[in-house]
TIVO-2410 file (N, C-alpha, C; in nm, 3 decimals):
# residues 145
REC num residu      c1      c2      c3 atome chaine
REC   1      M  -1.996   0.059   1.417     N      A
REC   1      M  -1.888   0.051   1.319    CA      A
REC   1      M  -1.847   0.194   1.279     C      A
REC   2      K  -1.721   0.220   1.280     N      A
REC   2      K  -1.668   0.352   1.247    CA      A
REC   2      K  -1.673   0.375   1.095     C      A
REC   3      A  -1.717   0.495   1.056     N      A
REC   3      A  -1.725   0.529   0.914    CA      A
REC   3      A  -1.584   0.542   0.856     C      A
REC   4      R  -1.571   0.500   0.735     N      A
REC   4      R  -1.443   0.509   0.664    CA      A
REC   4      R  -1.409   0.655   0.635     C      A
REC   5      K  -1.286   0.692   0.660     N      A
REC   5      K  -1.243   0.829   0.634    CA      A
REC   5      K  -1.233   0.850   0.482     C      A
REC   6      R  -1.287   0.963   0.438     N      A
REC   6      R  -1.277   1.000   0.297    CA      A
REC   6      R  -1.175   1.113   0.286     C      A
REC   7      Y  -1.078   1.099   0.199     N      A
REC   7      Y  -0.971   1.197   0.184    CA      A
REC   7      Y  -1.005   1.304   0.082     C      A
REC   8      F  -1.107   1.277   0.001     N      A
REC   8      F  -1.154   1.374  -0.098    CA      A
REC   8      F  -1.295   1.336  -0.139     C      A
REC   9      K  -1.363   1.431  -0.200     N      A
REC   9      K  -1.500   1.409  -0.247    CA      A
REC   9      K  -1.502   1.430  -0.398     C      A
REC  10      L  -1.554   1.334  -0.470     N      A
REC  10      L  -1.569   1.346  -0.615    CA      A
REC  10      L  -1.684   1.441  -0.646     C      A
REC  11      L  -1.657   1.540  -0.728     N      A
REC  11      L  -1.761   1.629  -0.778    CA      A
REC  11      L  -1.799   1.593  -0.921     C      A
REC  12      G  -1.716   1.514  -0.986     N      A
REC  12      G  -1.748   1.465  -1.119    CA      A
REC  12      G  -1.624   1.432  -1.200     C      A
REC  13      F  -1.639   1.341  -1.294     N      A
REC  13      F  -1.532   1.315  -1.391    CA      A
REC  13      F  -1.593   1.286  -1.526     C      A
REC  14      R  -1.513   1.306  -1.629     N      A
REC  14      R  -1.552   1.277  -1.767    CA      A
REC  14      R  -1.434   1.211  -1.835     C      A
REC  15      V  -1.462   1.106  -1.911     N      A
REC  15      V  -1.358   1.035  -1.986    CA      A
REC  15      V  -1.398   1.033  -2.132     C      A
REC  16      I  -1.303   1.069  -2.218     N      A
REC  16      I  -1.328   1.069  -2.362    CA      A
REC  16      I  -1.226   0.976  -2.426     C      A
REC  17      D  -1.274   0.885  -2.508     N      A
REC  17      D  -1.187   0.797  -2.585    CA      A
REC  17      D  -1.226   0.819  -2.731     C      A
REC  18      E  -1.137   0.880  -2.806     N      A
REC  18      E  -1.171   0.926  -2.941    CA      A
REC  18      E  -1.077   0.864  -3.044     C      A
REC  19      K  -1.136   0.803  -3.144     N      A
REC  19      K  -1.058   0.751  -3.256    CA      A
REC  19      K  -1.078   0.847  -3.372     C      A
REC  20      R  -0.970   0.906  -3.418     N      A
REC  20      R  -0.981   1.011  -3.520    CA      A
REC  20      R  -0.971   0.958  -3.662     C      A
REC  21      K  -0.885   0.858  -3.680     N      A
REC  21      K  -0.868   0.800  -3.814    CA      A
REC  21      K  -0.840   0.651  -3.802     C      A
REC  22      E  -0.889   0.578  -3.900     N      A
REC  22      E  -0.859   0.435  -3.905    CA      A
REC  22      E  -0.708   0.417  -3.915     C      A
REC  23      G  -0.656   0.320  -3.842     N      A
REC  23      G  -0.512   0.294  -3.845    CA      A
REC  23      G  -0.435   0.372  -3.740     C      A
REC  24      E  -0.497   0.470  -3.678     N      A
REC  24      E  -0.432   0.546  -3.570    CA      A
REC  24      E  -0.485   0.497  -3.436     C      A
REC  25      Y  -0.400   0.507  -3.336     N      A
REC  25      Y  -0.438   0.467  -3.202    CA      A
REC  25      Y  -0.537   0.569  -3.145     C      A
REC  26      P  -0.639   0.525  -3.071     N      A
REC  26      P  -0.735   0.619  -3.012    CA      A
REC  26      P  -0.667   0.716  -2.914     C      A
REC  27      H  -0.729   0.830  -2.896     N      A
REC  27      H  -0.682   0.934  -2.804    CA      A
REC  27      H  -0.773   0.932  -2.681     C      A
REC  28      A  -0.715   0.920  -2.562     N      A
REC  28      A  -0.793   0.917  -2.438    CA      A
REC  28      A  -0.761   1.038  -2.352     C      A
REC  29      E  -0.865   1.098  -2.296     N      A
REC  29      E  -0.849   1.216  -2.211    CA      A
REC  29      E  -0.952   1.208  -2.099     C      A
REC  30      A  -0.913   1.253  -1.979     N      A
REC  30      A  -1.005   1.255  -1.866    CA      A
REC  30      A  -0.994   1.390  -1.795     C      A
REC  31      T  -1.108   1.437  -1.747     N      A
REC  31      T  -1.111   1.555  -1.660    CA      A
REC  31      T  -1.179   1.512  -1.531     C      A
REC  32      I  -1.136   1.573  -1.422     N      A
REC  32      I  -1.190   1.537  -1.291    CA      A
REC  32      I  -1.203   1.662  -1.205     C      A
REC  33      K  -1.305   1.662  -1.123     N      A
REC  33      K  -1.325   1.772  -1.029    CA      A
REC  33      K  -1.347   1.711  -0.891     C      A
REC  34      L  -1.262   1.753  -0.795     N      A
REC  34      L  -1.265   1.700  -0.660    CA      A
REC  34      L  -1.272   1.812  -0.559     C      A
REC  35      E  -1.315   1.778  -0.439     N      A
REC  35      E  -1.305   1.868  -0.326    CA      A
REC  35      E  -1.214   1.802  -0.224     C      A
REC  36      V  -1.110   1.876  -0.184     N      A
REC  36      V  -1.014   1.825  -0.086    CA      A
REC  36      V  -1.000   1.931   0.023     C      A
REC  37      G  -1.042   1.896   0.144     N      A
REC  37      G  -1.030   1.990   0.255    CA      A
REC  37      G  -1.097   2.124   0.228     C      A
REC  38      G  -1.213   2.123   0.163     N      A
REC  38      G  -1.286   2.246   0.134    CA      A
REC  38      G  -1.238   2.319   0.009     C      A
REC  39      K  -1.133   2.270  -0.055     N      A
REC  39      K  -1.082   2.333  -0.177    CA      A
REC  39      K  -1.123   2.250  -0.298     C      A
REC  40      I  -1.162   2.320  -0.404     N      A
REC  40      I  -1.202   2.254  -0.529    CA      A
REC  40      I  -1.078   2.242  -0.618     C      A
REC  41      E  -1.057   2.122  -0.671     N      A
REC  41      E  -0.945   2.098  -0.762    CA      A
REC  41      E  -1.000   2.038  -0.891     C      A
REC  42      H  -0.960   2.097  -1.003     N      A
REC  42      H  -1.003   2.052  -1.135    CA      A
REC  42      H  -0.878   2.017  -1.214     C      A
REC  43      A  -0.873   1.897  -1.271     N      A
REC  43      A  -0.753   1.855  -1.345    CA      A
REC  43      A  -0.794   1.777  -1.469     C      A
REC  44      A  -0.707   1.782  -1.568     N      A
REC  44      A  -0.726   1.705  -1.691    CA      A
REC  44      A  -0.595   1.636  -1.725     C      A
REC  45      S  -0.606   1.521  -1.789     N      A
REC  45      S  -0.486   1.448  -1.829    CA      A
REC  45      S  -0.518   1.354  -1.945     C      A
REC  46      E  -0.414   1.315  -2.014     N      A
REC  46      E  -0.427   1.217  -2.122    CA      A
REC  46      E  -0.368   1.086  -2.076     C      A
REC  47      G  -0.396   0.980  -2.151     N      A
REC  47      G  -0.341   0.849  -2.120    CA      A
REC  47      G  -0.346   0.760  -2.241     C      A
REC  48      N  -0.290   0.639  -2.225     N      A
REC  48      N  -0.289   0.546  -2.337    CA      A
REC  48      N  -0.421   0.471  -2.352     C      A
REC  49      G  -0.516   0.503  -2.267     N      A
REC  49      G  -0.651   0.449  -2.271    CA      A
REC  49      G  -0.735   0.525  -2.170     C      A
REC  50      P  -0.864   0.502  -2.166     N      A
REC  50      P  -0.951   0.580  -2.078    CA      A
REC  50      P  -0.921   0.561  -1.929     C      A
REC  51      V  -0.886   0.442  -1.887     N      A
REC  51      V  -0.857   0.419  -1.745    CA      A
REC  51      V  -0.724   0.484  -1.707     C      A
REC  52      N  -0.625   0.475  -1.795     N      A
REC  52      N  -0.497   0.540  -1.768    CA      A
REC  52      N  -0.514   0.692  -1.762     C      A
REC  53      A  -0.595   0.748  -1.849     N      A
REC  53      A  -0.621   0.893  -1.848    CA      A
REC  53      A  -0.691   0.932  -1.717     C      A
REC  54      L  -0.787   0.852  -1.672     N      A
REC  54      L  -0.857   0.880  -1.548    CA      A
REC  54      L  -0.762   0.871  -1.428     C      A
REC  55      D  -0.679   0.769  -1.426     N      A
REC  55      D  -0.578   0.753  -1.320    CA      A
REC  55      D  -0.484   0.873  -1.317     C      A
REC  56      N  -0.437   0.915  -1.434     N      A
REC  56      N  -0.346   1.030  -1.443    CA      A
REC  56      N  -0.413   1.159  -1.393     C      A
REC  57      A  -0.538   1.181  -1.430     N      A
REC  57      A  -0.610   1.301  -1.388    CA      A
REC  57      A  -0.635   1.299  -1.236     C      A
REC  58      L  -0.672   1.183  -1.184     N      A
REC  58      L  -0.694   1.169  -1.040    CA      A
REC  58      L  -0.568   1.201  -0.960     C      A
REC  59      R  -0.457   1.144  -1.003     N      A
REC  59      R  -0.329   1.170  -0.935    CA      A
REC  59      R  -0.288   1.317  -0.947     C      A
REC  60      K  -0.308   1.373  -1.065     N      A
REC  60      K  -0.273   1.515  -1.087    CA      A
REC  60      K  -0.351   1.605  -0.992     C      A
REC  61      A  -0.478   1.572  -0.971     N      A
REC  61      A  -0.562   1.651  -0.881    CA      A
REC  61      A  -0.523   1.633  -0.735     C      A
REC  62      L  -0.481   1.514  -0.697     N      A
REC  62      L  -0.456   1.484  -0.556    CA      A
REC  62      L  -0.314   1.506  -0.508     C      A
REC  63      E  -0.215   1.495  -0.595     N      A
REC  63      E  -0.075   1.497  -0.550    CA      A
REC  63      E  -0.033   1.629  -0.486     C      A
REC  64      K  -0.096   1.741  -0.519     N      A
REC  64      K  -0.059   1.866  -0.453    CA      A
REC  64      K  -0.106   1.868  -0.308     C      A
REC  65      F  -0.212   1.791  -0.276     N      A
REC  65      F  -0.261   1.780  -0.139    CA      A
REC  65      F  -0.192   1.665  -0.064     C      A
REC  66      Y  -0.160   1.560  -0.138     N      A
REC  66      Y  -0.102   1.439  -0.080    CA      A
REC  66      Y   0.021   1.397  -0.163     C      A
REC  67      P   0.135   1.461  -0.140     N      A
REC  67      P   0.255   1.432  -0.221    CA      A
REC  67      P   0.302   1.287  -0.212     C      A
REC  68      N   0.267   1.218  -0.103     N      A
REC  68      N   0.308   1.078  -0.088    CA      A
REC  68      N   0.243   0.986  -0.192     C      A
REC  69      L   0.140   1.032  -0.262     N      A
REC  69      L   0.078   0.950  -0.366    CA      A
REC  69      L   0.170   0.932  -0.487     C      A
REC  70      K   0.273   1.017  -0.497     N      A
REC  70      K   0.370   1.002  -0.607    CA      A
REC  70      K   0.442   0.868  -0.599     C      A
REC  71      D   0.446   0.808  -0.479     N      A
REC  71      D   0.512   0.679  -0.459    CA      A
REC  71      D   0.431   0.561  -0.512     C      A
REC  72      V   0.302   0.582  -0.534     N      A
REC  72      V   0.213   0.471  -0.572    CA      A
REC  72      V   0.227   0.439  -0.720     C      A
REC  73      E   0.250   0.311  -0.747     N      A
REC  73      E   0.256   0.261  -0.885    CA      A
REC  73      E   0.145   0.159  -0.905     C      A
REC  74      L   0.079   0.164  -1.018     N      A
REC  74      L  -0.016   0.060  -1.054    CA      A
REC  74      L   0.066  -0.054  -1.114     C      A
REC  75      L   0.067  -0.167  -1.046     N      A
REC  75      L   0.151  -0.280  -1.087    CA      A
REC  75      L   0.079  -0.378  -1.178     C      A
REC  76      D  -0.053  -0.392  -1.158     N      A
REC  76      D  -0.129  -0.485  -1.241    CA      A
REC  76      D  -0.274  -0.439  -1.246     C      A
REC  77      F  -0.338  -0.464  -1.359     N      A
REC  77      F  -0.477  -0.422  -1.382    CA      A
REC  77      F  -0.545  -0.535  -1.458     C      A
REC  78      K  -0.650  -0.592  -1.398     N      A
REC  78      K  -0.720  -0.704  -1.462    CA      A
REC  78      K  -0.870  -0.677  -1.461     C      A
REC  79      V  -0.935  -0.716  -1.569     N      A
REC  79      V  -1.081  -0.705  -1.578    CA      A
REC  79      V  -1.137  -0.845  -1.599     C      A
REC  80      R  -1.236  -0.880  -1.518     N      A
REC  80      R  -1.301  -1.010  -1.530    CA      A
REC  80      R  -1.451  -0.990  -1.552     C      A
REC  81      V  -1.508  -1.064  -1.643     N      A
REC  81      V  -1.652  -1.061  -1.667    CA      A
REC  81      V  -1.719  -1.148  -1.562     C      A
REC  82      L  -1.821  -1.093  -1.494     N      A
REC  82      L  -1.889  -1.166  -1.387    CA      A
REC  82      L  -2.019  -1.232  -1.431     C      A
REC  83      T  -2.088  -1.172  -1.526     N      A
REC  83      T  -2.217  -1.224  -1.569    CA      A
REC  83      T  -2.206  -1.276  -1.712     C      A
REC  84      A  -2.162  -1.398  -1.723     N      A
REC  84      A  -2.143  -1.460  -1.855    CA      A
REC  84      A  -2.275  -1.465  -1.930     C      A
REC  85      G  -2.266  -1.452  -2.061     N      A
REC  85      G  -2.384  -1.460  -2.146    CA      A
REC  85      G  -2.453  -1.327  -2.168     C      A
REC  86      K  -2.405  -1.220  -2.107     N      A
REC  86      K  -2.468  -1.089  -2.124    CA      A
REC  86      K  -2.391  -1.000  -2.220     C      A
REC  87      G  -2.285  -1.052  -2.278     N      A
REC  87      G  -2.208  -0.976  -2.376    CA      A
REC  87      G  -2.154  -0.847  -2.320     C      A
REC  88      T  -2.169  -0.738  -2.393     N      A
REC  88      T  -2.114  -0.609  -2.350    CA      A
REC  88      T  -2.195  -0.546  -2.237     C      A
REC  89      A  -2.309  -0.606  -2.199     N      A
REC  89      A  -2.390  -0.556  -2.086    CA      A
REC  89      A  -2.354  -0.628  -1.956     C      A
REC  90      A  -2.248  -0.709  -1.958     N      A
REC  90      A  -2.209  -0.786  -1.841    CA      A
REC  90      A  -2.151  -0.698  -1.730     C      A
REC  91      S  -2.168  -0.743  -1.607     N      A
REC  91      S  -2.099  -0.679  -1.495    CA      A
REC  91      S  -1.953  -0.724  -1.498     C      A
REC  92      V  -1.865  -0.634  -1.457     N      A
REC  92      V  -1.722  -0.666  -1.456    CA      A
REC  92      V  -1.664  -0.638  -1.318     C      A
REC  93      R  -1.556  -0.709  -1.289     N      A
REC  93      R  -1.478  -0.685  -1.168    CA      A
REC  93      R  -1.341  -0.640  -1.213     C      A
REC  94      V  -1.296  -0.527  -1.162     N      A
REC  94      V  -1.163  -0.477  -1.191    CA      A
REC  94      V  -1.075  -0.501  -1.069     C      A
REC  95      L  -0.963  -0.566  -1.091     N      A
REC  95      L  -0.866  -0.593  -0.986    CA      A
REC  95      L  -0.742  -0.510  -1.014     C      A
REC  96      V  -0.702  -0.430  -0.915     N      A
REC  96      V  -0.585  -0.345  -0.928    CA      A
REC  96      V  -0.484  -0.385  -0.822     C      A
REC  97      E  -0.360  -0.407  -0.863     N      A
REC  97      E  -0.252  -0.428  -0.768    CA      A
REC  97      E  -0.163  -0.304  -0.773     C      A
REC  98      S  -0.138  -0.247  -0.657     N      A
REC  98      S  -0.058  -0.126  -0.646    CA      A
REC  98      S   0.056  -0.150  -0.548     C      A
REC  99      G   0.154  -0.062  -0.553     N      A
REC  99      G   0.265  -0.069  -0.458    CA      A
REC  99      G   0.328   0.067  -0.442     C      A
REC 100      D   0.406   0.082  -0.335     N      A
REC 100      D   0.474   0.208  -0.307    CA      A
REC 100      D   0.623   0.190  -0.284     C      A
REC 101      G   0.678   0.077  -0.330     N      A
REC 101      G   0.820   0.049  -0.311    CA      A
REC 101      G   0.849  -0.022  -0.181     C      A
REC 102      K   0.753  -0.019  -0.087     N      A
REC 102      K   0.769  -0.087   0.042    CA      A
REC 102      K   0.678  -0.208   0.053     C      A
REC 103      E   0.556  -0.193   0.005     N      A
REC 103      E   0.461  -0.304   0.008    CA      A
REC 103      E   0.367  -0.296  -0.111     C      A
REC 104      K   0.290  -0.404  -0.129     N      A
REC 104      K   0.192  -0.413  -0.237    CA      A
REC 104      K   0.055  -0.437  -0.175     C      A
REC 105      W  -0.050  -0.393  -0.245     N      A
REC 105      W  -0.186  -0.417  -0.200    CA      A
REC 105      W  -0.278  -0.428  -0.321     C      A
REC 106      G  -0.392  -0.491  -0.299     N      A
REC 106      G  -0.489  -0.508  -0.407    CA      A
REC 106      G  -0.621  -0.443  -0.371     C      A
REC 107      T  -0.690  -0.392  -0.473     N      A
REC 107      T  -0.822  -0.333  -0.455    CA      A
REC 107      T  -0.912  -0.380  -0.568     C      A
REC 108      V  -1.043  -0.367  -0.546     N      A
REC 108      V  -1.142  -0.422  -0.638    CA      A
REC 108      V  -1.252  -0.320  -0.664     C      A
REC 109      G  -1.303  -0.318  -0.785     N      A
REC 109      G  -1.422  -0.241  -0.820    CA      A
REC 109      G  -1.516  -0.329  -0.901     C      A
REC 110      V  -1.647  -0.312  -0.882     N      A
REC 110      V  -1.745  -0.393  -0.954    CA      A
REC 110      V  -1.856  -0.303  -1.007     C      A
REC 111      S  -1.889  -0.319  -1.133     N      A
REC 111      S  -1.996  -0.241  -1.195    CA      A
REC 111      S  -2.029  -0.302  -1.331     C      A
REC 112      Q  -2.139  -0.257  -1.390     N      A
REC 112      Q  -2.168  -0.292  -1.529    CA      A
REC 112      Q  -2.088  -0.202  -1.623     C      A
REC 113      N  -2.030  -0.096  -1.569     N      A
REC 113      N  -1.952   0.000  -1.646    CA      A
REC 113      N  -1.804  -0.019  -1.610     C      A
REC 114      V  -1.721  -0.055  -1.706     N      A
REC 114      V  -1.580  -0.083  -1.678    CA      A
REC 114      V  -1.505   0.040  -1.628     C      A
REC 115      I  -1.545   0.158  -1.671     N      A
REC 115      I  -1.480   0.281  -1.623    CA      A
REC 115      I  -1.515   0.302  -1.475     C      A
REC 116      E  -1.640   0.283  -1.438     N      A
REC 116      E  -1.683   0.297  -1.298    CA      A
REC 116      E  -1.614   0.194  -1.209     C      A
REC 117      A  -1.608   0.069  -1.254     N      A
REC 117      A  -1.539  -0.035  -1.175    CA      A
REC 117      A  -1.391   0.000  -1.159     C      A
REC 118      S  -1.331   0.053  -1.264     N      A
REC 118      S  -1.191   0.095  -1.258    CA      A
REC 118      S  -1.175   0.211  -1.160     C      A
REC 119      W  -1.266   0.308  -1.166     N      A
REC 119      W  -1.264   0.422  -1.074    CA      A
REC 119      W  -1.266   0.374  -0.929     C      A
REC 120      Q  -1.357   0.282  -0.898     N      A
REC 120      Q  -1.368   0.230  -0.761    CA      A
REC 120      Q  -1.236   0.170  -0.715     C      A
REC 121      A  -1.176   0.087  -0.799     N      A
REC 121      A  -1.050   0.021  -0.761    CA      A
REC 121      A  -0.935   0.121  -0.750     C      A
REC 122      L  -0.928   0.219  -0.839     N      A
REC 122      L  -0.822   0.321  -0.834    CA      A
REC 122      L  -0.834   0.407  -0.708     C      A
REC 123      V  -0.955   0.451  -0.678     N      A
REC 123      V  -0.977   0.534  -0.559    CA      A
REC 123      V  -0.941   0.457  -0.432     C      A
REC 124      D  -0.987   0.333  -0.423     N      A
REC 124      D  -0.955   0.252  -0.305    CA      A
REC 124      D  -0.805   0.233  -0.289     C      A
REC 125      S  -0.735   0.218  -0.399     N      A
REC 125      S  -0.590   0.201  -0.393    CA      A
REC 125      S  -0.522   0.325  -0.336     C      A
REC 126      L  -0.560   0.443  -0.385     N      A
REC 126      L  -0.499   0.567  -0.337    CA      A
REC 126      L  -0.540   0.598  -0.193     C      A
REC 127      E  -0.667   0.572  -0.160     N      A
REC 127      E  -0.711   0.595  -0.023    CA      A
REC 127      E  -0.644   0.499   0.075     C      A
REC 128      Y  -0.618   0.376   0.031     N      A
REC 128      Y  -0.546   0.282   0.117    CA      A
REC 128      Y  -0.406   0.335   0.147     C      A
REC 129      K  -0.338   0.387   0.046     N      A
REC 129      K  -0.204   0.444   0.067    CA      A
REC 129      K  -0.211   0.559   0.167     C      A
REC 130      L  -0.307   0.648   0.153     N      A
REC 130      L  -0.320   0.760   0.245    CA      A
REC 130      L  -0.350   0.712   0.387     C      A
REC 131      Y  -0.438   0.613   0.399     N      A
REC 131      Y  -0.473   0.556   0.529    CA      A
REC 131      Y  -0.352   0.491   0.595     C      A
REC 132      K  -0.281   0.410   0.519     N      A
REC 132      K  -0.166   0.338   0.575    CA      A
REC 132      K  -0.056   0.434   0.616     C      A
REC 133      D  -0.031   0.538   0.538     N      A
REC 133      D   0.071   0.638   0.576    CA      A
REC 133      D   0.027   0.716   0.699     C      A
REC 134      E  -0.102   0.749   0.707     N      A
REC 134      E  -0.153   0.823   0.823    CA      A
REC 134      E  -0.141   0.738   0.950     C      A
REC 135      K  -0.176   0.611   0.941     N      A
REC 135      K  -0.167   0.521   1.056    CA      A
REC 135      K  -0.021   0.502   1.097     C      A
REC 136      G   0.070   0.487   0.999     N      A
REC 136      G   0.212   0.473   1.029    CA      A
REC 136      G   0.268   0.597   1.095     C      A
REC 137      S   0.225   0.712   1.051     N      A
REC 137      S   0.270   0.840   1.107    CA      A
REC 137      S   0.219   0.854   1.250     C      A
REC 138      A   0.094   0.817   1.276     N      A
REC 138      A   0.037   0.825   1.410    CA      A
REC 138      A   0.108   0.727   1.504     C      A
REC 139      K   0.138   0.609   1.453     N      A
REC 139      K   0.209   0.509   1.533    CA      A
REC 139      K   0.348   0.556   1.571     C      A
REC 140      R   0.419   0.615   1.474     N      A
REC 140      R   0.554   0.669   1.502    CA      A
REC 140      R   0.546   0.781   1.606     C      A
REC 141      G   0.441   0.864   1.597     N      A
REC 141      G   0.423   0.973   1.692    CA      A
REC 141      G   0.400   0.923   1.833     C      A
REC 142      R   0.323   0.813   1.849     N      A
REC 142      R   0.297   0.755   1.982    CA      A
REC 142      R   0.423   0.693   2.040     C      A
REC 143      N   0.507   0.636   1.954     N      A
REC 143      N   0.629   0.570   2.001    CA      A
REC 143      N   0.734   0.669   2.049     C      A
REC 144      K   0.724   0.795   2.007     N      A
REC 144      K   0.823   0.897   2.048    CA      A
REC 144      K   0.799   0.941   2.192     C      A
REC 145      G   0.673   0.941   2.236     N      A
REC 145      G   0.638   0.995   2.367    CA      A
REC 145      G   0.635   0.890   2.469     C      A
***
């Protein structure tokens, strides 16, 4: 079985969700450090929640290497509890539906940590876009010759 191509390597991420005052909406921020083609990229971003902040930071770090990721939109985000009766210690499944204006695809992440499950689904979504564009580009190249 052929190993899956990795387009980047995670060196670490941090997500902060901070509520400063009662009655105010929480502030979410994420920082991420990646290696892409031997180059280290560090990015930070804010969002309307911790997963949105992580998604924004991930895209910010990757779009300079892969400009085609600007086409990707997160269309739907769902969280399902898998282990009923465990309360906040339950495992969750995150389902992400993404699209690029031409087609739609779904990805999944599973963990006891909702941020980790979200990370898995977000990464798979962006890597699928990169894979599909690379395969389409290679196919077009073969058809020319």
